[in-house]
Structures are given as C-alpha cells and as structure tokens.
N, C-alpha and C positions, 0 to 999 in steps of 0.2 A: 391406567395407561393413558397416552395424550388424545385430544381431540383436536383435529386439524379441520379449519371452515374455509372454504374458497370463497370468497365474494367479487359480487359486481357488477353489473348492467348485463340483459341479455345478450348473448354474443360474445361477449368476453372469454369463452372457453372452461367455464367453471367444470361441466360435466364431464368434457374432455379429459383435464387434467387429476378430477378428483379419481374418475376410473382407471388413469395409469400411475396411480399414485397406489392405488389399493394393490395393483398387480404387485408393483414394484413391492412393496409392503411384505404381501405375500411370497412371493419370491425367496425373500429373505428371510424367510419361515414366520413372519409376525401375524398374527392372530388379527384381521384387517376387515373391514366391513366400511360401506358405503352406504349414507343415508340423505335423503334430503328434505328440504323444507319447503313449503308445507307437504308432509306427507309422513310418511315411514312407519306409520299405524295406521289398521281400519279407519279408526275415526278421521288423523290426519288423512288422509288419500281422499276419503270422502269431503271434507272441508276445502282440499285441495278443487277438485274436481269442481267445486261450488263459487270457489273464490274465482275462478279462471274463465268459468264459463261467461262467456261476453253476453247470456241473455239475463245474466243478473248488474245489479247499476247499486251496491248497496251503500251507503252513505260512507263519509272517511273512518267513524268510530267504529260503525258496525265492521267494517273490513279491516281495521287495525284491531278487533276482538276473535276476528276470524282466525287470522293469521296468528293471536297468541295461546288460541285453543288448543290449534294444532300443536304449537309450538311446548305447551303447558304438557301435554298427553305423550307427545314424543320425549321429551326429558324424563318425566318420572316412570314409563312404562320402558324408555330404549335405552336413552344414551346412561343417566345414571348408573342404573344395572350393570350395563355391557363394560363400562369404565371399570366398575366396581370390580368387574370379575378378568380385567386385563386386557382387553379387546381394545386395537387402534382404530378408532373411528372417523373416517372422511366424509364430512357435511358439508356439503351442497347446500350453502345459504345458512343462515343463523339470525341473530338479533340486531346482527347492522345493517342486514337489508330492512328490517323494519322501521330504521330511525331513515335510512337512504328513501325511501320508497313512500311510508305512511308518513312521518314526523315530514322530512323536507318534499318530497314529495308531492302530497297533498295539503300541506300546512297545518297538520295538526302541534302540539306543544309539544317541541323535543323534549322536554323535561319531564313531563307526564306519561309521555311514550316511553322514557327511560323508566320510572316507576313501575307501570303495566308489567317491563319487559322483566323487570327483575322478581317481579311476583311470578311468573309465567316459566322462570328459566332456574328456578330456587338457589340461584346462587351458583351454577351452573357455568364456568367459565374454557375458553377455548386458551390452551396449549399454543396454539398457532393460527392466527386468521389473518389470511391472503386475500389482497386486494389485487386481483389481476387488469391491468392499465393496457388499455387498448383506446387507440384512436376513436373518435365520433366516425370518421369516416372508414375505420376496419370494421367496426361493427358495424354502420350499415350497407355493408359488402356482404358482413357473411350472413346476414339476416333477411338478403335478399332473397324472395320468394318464398322462403319459409311461412307458414300458417304460423298466426301471429293469437295468442290467449288474449285476452280482457286486458292485461296491465299491458302488457307489451303493444297493444294498439291504442293505448293514450299516446298524446300527441308530445312533436317536440319539445314544449319547452317543460312539459312533467319529467321528459326525459334527462334534460340540460340538469332541472334541479334534482333529478335523483344522483345525475354522475357529482354535481357539485356537494351532495349531503357524503359519498363516498368520499370525497378529494377532504371533506373537513374532519374525516372519522380517521382519514389517513395521515394528516398533519396535527391529530391531537393524537396518534403513538395508538391508536384500538387497531388500525390495522396495518401491517408490512405489505407493501407495495411490491410486485415481479412485474416484470415488462412482459404482457401478456400476447407478442407480435413476434410472428415468423410461426416457424414448424412446431407442432405440439412436443415431441420431443426437446426440441430446443429451447422450451420456456418450463417442461421438465425438469431439465439439467441447473436452470436457475435455481427453481424451488429446490432440489433436494439437498443443499448443504444446510439447508433451514430445517428439514427433517431429521437429517441426520445429528442434528445437534441434540436431538430431544432422543436421541438412543437408537434409531431407527439401526 
C-alpha cells in the first residue's frame, strides 16, 4: 500500500494535512495510519526528545546520526511491515528533511548524507512526497508566539538554507509542490487528486 510523505519547513501545515488525509482515507474504508519523524517507535520518540531538546548541542554529524537512528528503527519495525500488511501510511517528514536540514541547513556533504540515508531506509521509497509551499511571511505568522524546539530556534540564515534545500529537491523532481496557503480544507482539496491517483 502507499506511503505518503508531507515535507516542508515548520509551520507549513504538514501535521494538519497529514491528519486530515488519514481521516479522509479512513472514511473511505482504507486502513490508514499517521506517523512522524523522528518518532513512531519507543526508540524513535526517545531520540526525538533528545534531538529537539534545547539543552543539547550536538555537532552536525552527531545530529545527522540521531535522525538516521530513529529513521532506521521506524522503517524496519513499522513502515516496511505495515506497508506489506496493506496499510496506507501518512508520514510527517522523511529523508527529504535530512537533506534540507542537516545537509543544506548545517552544511554536511549532500552526497555523503544521501549514502547514509540509503543505509537507514533500506530501499524504502515514498509513493508520493509532497512539499507544502508557504511564504516566509506566512510561516512567521503561523509560528508567532509558539514555543520553539532546538531546531526551530535556529537563526533566519539556517532557515533560509533549509527552504533553499527543499526548493532544490522540488526542482529535481523529488518532491511534488502543493500550494499550502489558505484554509486547510482548500489545501486538502488540492492534494486529494494526487492521493486518489494512488488508488484511494
């Protein structure tokens, strides 16, 4: 069954859209589950808490391997078995985030990061990977007043590099861009034809 991934900077609407999509799939009788990265397993959730805690300041390579450890566990323990069992999986972030945040954002070599990603995911591929496109002004408005984790608190230049990384992935055809502006239901309506094409 399909693996559908939502990507984009914090505040773009990934969590909202993944929840709406799972609800719609279930309403159509599809066995659907939403998961997040990092997370989705006891190990992954523990790693997530550590990675996002402002009390920690790992070097870029250590940060990379934290995300990859959580991802490898999620792929092997949850994603691959669930897909084989016929579930529709909706994932809030996948390996595209690692390229955007740890390669382009932190300056790690993208080719070496890709090689490490391949080891972690064991050949698993998304059937649909969506980038929710929202302007920087809209992102700032949505994030205003919200508590920020260690990654979200990084400076504007880091966030600019992350956005540029996502744009490059989209330009290379590795992400499908959906306009993330406006009412969540309107965004979901733009997305649905792509999901329906997968057999929903």
